[in-house]
LUMKOLDREN-884118 format. One record per residue (C-alpha): residue in three letters; x, y, z. Coordinates in steps of 0.05 Angstrom, whole numbers, plus 5000, padded with zeros to 4 digits. Each point is the difference from the previous one (the first is absolute). Example, Ala and Ser with C-alpha at 12.3 -4.5 7.8 and 13.67 -1.06 7.14 Angstrom:
BEGIN
<rec aa="ALA" u="5246" v="4910" w="5156"/>
<rec aa="SER" u="5027" v="5069" w="4987"/>
//
This chain:
BEGIN
<rec aa="MET" u="5000" v="5000" w="5000"/>
<rec aa="SER" u="5022" v="5071" w="4987"/>
<rec aa="LEU" u="4983" v="5070" w="5021"/>
<rec aa="THR" u="4948" v="5001" w="4946"/>
<rec aa="THR" u="4965" v="4944" w="5037"/>
<rec aa="ILE" u="4994" v="5044" w="5061"/>
<rec aa="GLU" u="4981" v="5060" w="4958"/>
<rec aa="SER" u="4943" v="4960" w="4969"/>
<rec aa="CYS" u="4967" v="4995" w="5069"/>
<rec aa="GLU" u="4980" v="5073" w="4996"/>
<rec aa="GLY" u="4926" v="5014" w="4989"/>
<rec aa="ARG" u="4974" v="4930" w="5011"/>
<rec aa="ASP" u="4927" v="5020" w="5004"/>
<rec aa="ALA" u="4966" v="5053" w="4957"/>
<rec aa="ASP" u="4962" v="5023" w="5062"/>
<rec aa="MET" u="5063" v="5013" w="5039"/>
<rec aa="LYS" u="5029" v="5070" w="4997"/>
<rec aa="ALA" u="5071" v="5001" w="4972"/>
<rec aa="LEU" u="5048" v="5025" w="5053"/>
<rec aa="GLN" u="5052" v="5051" w="4982"/>
<rec aa="TRP" u="5026" v="5007" w="5071"/>
<rec aa="PHE" u="4993" v="4970" w="5069"/>
<rec aa="GLN" u="4998" v="5034" w="5067"/>
<rec aa="THR" u="5047" v="4992" w="5058"/>
<rec aa="LYS" u="4991" v="5029" w="5069"/>
<rec aa="VAL" u="5037" v="5058" w="5031"/>
<rec aa="GLY" u="5044" v="4976" w="5056"/>
<rec aa="LEU" u="5018" v="4936" w="4964"/>
<rec aa="PHE" u="5070" v="5000" w="5027"/>
<rec aa="GLN" u="4974" v="5004" w="5072"/>
<rec aa="ASP" u="4954" v="4940" w="4989"/>
<rec aa="PRO" u="5028" v="4946" w="5046"/>
<rec aa="ARG" u="4996" v="4948" w="4945"/>
<rec aa="MET" u="5040" v="5044" w="4952"/>
<rec aa="MET" u="5051" v="5015" w="5055"/>
<rec aa="TYR" u="5006" v="4925" w="5011"/>
<rec aa="LEU" u="5011" v="4987" w="4926"/>
<rec aa="LEU" u="5052" v="5054" w="4994"/>
<rec aa="SER" u="5037" v="4973" w="5061"/>
<rec aa="GLN" u="5009" v="4932" w="4967"/>
<rec aa="PRO" u="5064" v="4982" w="4963"/>
<rec aa="HIS" u="4987" v="5026" w="4929"/>
<rec aa="GLY" u="4940" v="5037" w="5027"/>
<rec aa="ASP" u="5001" v="5048" w="4942"/>
<rec aa="SER" u="4986" v="4939" w="4955"/>
<rec aa="TYR" u="4940" v="4982" w="5043"/>
<rec aa="PHE" u="4974" v="5070" w="4990"/>
<rec aa="VAL" u="5011" v="4997" w="4924"/>
<rec aa="ILE" u="4964" v="4933" w="4997"/>
<rec aa="TRP" u="4942" v="5029" w="5041"/>
<rec aa="PHE" u="4991" v="5057" w="4950"/>
<rec aa="TYR" u="5008" v="4953" w="4941"/>
<rec aa="LEU" u="4942" v="4958" w="5029"/>
<rec aa="LYS" u="4958" v="5062" w="5008"/>
<rec aa="ASP" u="5014" v="5019" w="4928"/>
<rec aa="LEU" u="4980" v="4930" w="4976"/>
<rec aa="ALA" u="4936" v="5002" w="5042"/>
<rec aa="GLY" u="4984" v="5067" w="4967"/>
<rec aa="MET" u="5012" v="4973" w="4930"/>
<rec aa="ILE" u="4956" v="4939" w="5013"/>
<rec aa="ASN" u="4949" v="5043" w="5038"/>
<rec aa="ASP" u="4962" v="4943" w="5033"/>
<rec aa="ASP" u="4993" v="5018" w="5074"/>
<rec aa="GLY" u="5074" v="4996" w="5014"/>
<rec aa="TYR" u="5011" v="4931" w="4970"/>
<rec aa="ILE" u="5063" v="4983" w="4961"/>
<rec aa="TYR" u="4997" v="4943" w="4949"/>
<rec aa="VAL" u="5014" v="4981" w="4928"/>
<rec aa="SER" u="4927" v="4983" w="4987"/>
<rec aa="GLU" u="4942" v="4991" w="5048"/>
<rec aa="GLY" u="5013" v="4926" w="5004"/>
<rec aa="GLN" u="5076" v="5003" w="5002"/>
<rec aa="ALA" u="5044" v="5029" w="5054"/>
<rec aa="MET" u="5060" v="5041" w="4982"/>
<rec aa="PRO" u="5058" v="4950" w="4996"/>
<rec aa="MET" u="5056" v="5016" w="5049"/>
<rec aa="GLU" u="5051" v="4992" w="4943"/>
<rec aa="LEU" u="4966" v="5055" w="4961"/>
<rec aa="LEU" u="4998" v="5047" w="5060"/>
<rec aa="ALA" u="5073" v="4986" w="5014"/>
<rec aa="ARG" u="5020" v="5011" w="4928"/>
<rec aa="GLN" u="4962" v="5065" w="4995"/>
<rec aa="LEU" u="5030" v="5024" w="5065"/>
<rec aa="ARG" u="5069" v="4976" w="4980"/>
<rec aa="ARG" u="5006" v="4964" w="5067"/>
<rec aa="ARG" u="5012" v="4928" w="5018"/>
<rec aa="LYS" u="4937" v="4958" w="5007"/>
<rec aa="ALA" u="5019" v="4980" w="5071"/>
<rec aa="PHE" u="5007" v="5073" w="5020"/>
<rec aa="VAL" u="4932" v="5019" w="4970"/>
<rec aa="GLU" u="4967" v="4941" w="5036"/>
<rec aa="ARG" u="5032" v="5022" w="5066"/>
<rec aa="VAL" u="4975" v="5072" w="4989"/>
<rec aa="LEU" u="4929" v="4976" w="4985"/>
<rec aa="ASP" u="5001" v="4957" w="5062"/>
<rec aa="VAL" u="5020" v="5061" w="5041"/>
<rec aa="PHE" u="4946" v="5042" w="4966"/>
<rec aa="GLU" u="4949" v="4947" w="5019"/>
<rec aa="GLN" u="5025" v="4996" w="5072"/>
<rec aa="ILE" u="4991" v="5075" w="5010"/>
<rec aa="ASP" u="4933" v="5001" w="4965"/>
<rec aa="LEU" u="5019" v="5038" w="4937"/>
<rec aa="ILE" u="4977" v="4944" w="4955"/>
<rec aa="SER" u="4959" v="4937" w="5003"/>
<rec aa="ARG" u="5002" v="4940" w="4954"/>
<rec aa="ASP" u="4940" v="4958" w="4982"/>
<rec aa="GLU" u="4997" v="4925" w="4989"/>
<rec aa="GLU" u="5019" v="5010" w="4927"/>
<rec aa="GLY" u="5061" v="5040" w="5020"/>
<rec aa="ARG" u="4972" v="5067" w="4975"/>
<rec aa="ILE" u="5029" v="5059" w="5038"/>
<rec aa="ARG" u="4954" v="5054" w="5027"/>
<rec aa="LEU" u="5022" v="5066" w="5030"/>
<rec aa="VAL" u="4963" v="5001" w="5067"/>
<rec aa="ASP" u="4991" v="5076" w="5004"/>
<rec aa="TRP" u="4983" v="5011" w="4927"/>
<rec aa="GLU" u="4928" v="5022" w="5012"/>
<rec aa="GLU" u="5020" v="5046" w="5057"/>
<rec aa="LEU" u="5054" v="5034" w="4959"/>
<rec aa="GLN" u="4964" v="5000" w="4933"/>
<rec aa="ASP" u="4931" v="5026" w="5019"/>
<rec aa="PHE" u="4983" v="5023" w="4929"/>
<rec aa="ASP" u="4926" v="5002" w="5019"/>
<rec aa="LYS" u="5017" v="5056" w="5047"/>
<rec aa="ASP" u="5029" v="5040" w="4943"/>
<rec aa="GLU" u="4939" v="4987" w="4956"/>
<rec aa="ARG" u="4954" v="5020" w="5057"/>
<rec aa="ARG" u="5039" v="5065" w="5009"/>
<rec aa="ARG" u="4995" v="5015" w="4925"/>
<rec aa="GLN" u="4925" v="4986" w="5001"/>
<rec aa="GLN" u="4989" v="5045" w="5060"/>
<rec aa="THR" u="5039" v="5055" w="4965"/>
<rec aa="ARG" u="4957" v="4993" w="4937"/>
<rec aa="SER" u="4936" v="5003" w="5042"/>
<rec aa="ARG" u="5024" v="5060" w="5039"/>
<rec aa="VAL" u="5019" v="5037" w="4936"/>
<rec aa="ALA" u="4932" v="4983" w="4968"/>
<rec aa="ARG" u="4963" v="5026" w="5061"/>
<rec aa="PHE" u="5042" v="5063" w="5000"/>
<rec aa="ARG" u="4987" v="5012" w="4926"/>
<rec aa="GLN" u="4925" v="4987" w="5009"/>
<rec aa="LYS" u="4998" v="5050" w="5057"/>
<rec aa="GLN" u="5039" v="5051" w="4959"/>
<rec aa="GLY" u="4951" v="4990" w="4942"/>
<rec aa="GLU" u="4939" v="5009" w="5047"/>
<rec aa="GLU" u="5030" v="5064" w="5030"/>
<rec aa="ALA" u="5016" v="5028" w="4931"/>
<rec aa="GLY" u="4932" v="4982" w="4970"/>
//
């Protein structure tokens, strides 16, 4: 498998909104889990892998899941190759991520970012846009009534 295999995961479902970015929280470096990762030998690599997984989850855009196809988990060899890291190191990093509740893995081995919904509350953004549209419409209606 190649990078194009991962890139083909983008936009799986026509109903899903294509993501151009993902959110991260302010204070990330004070999060005890991130501090723990950075304190590990090669902690910077742990951090890079965490953001790589977040990027993959955004490309796939399926509730924080990472996979090749809905029925097939992302092979560890592919992840390791894309990250340019040894497979054993990537496996160890994912085990640590699971231990500190950054990820979970289902029975098929699919990875899911545990806090995806919390961090990527796109409904909140849509609600805010809708509220703004409604507020502007009410304002314009009021302006029209006052002018007329």
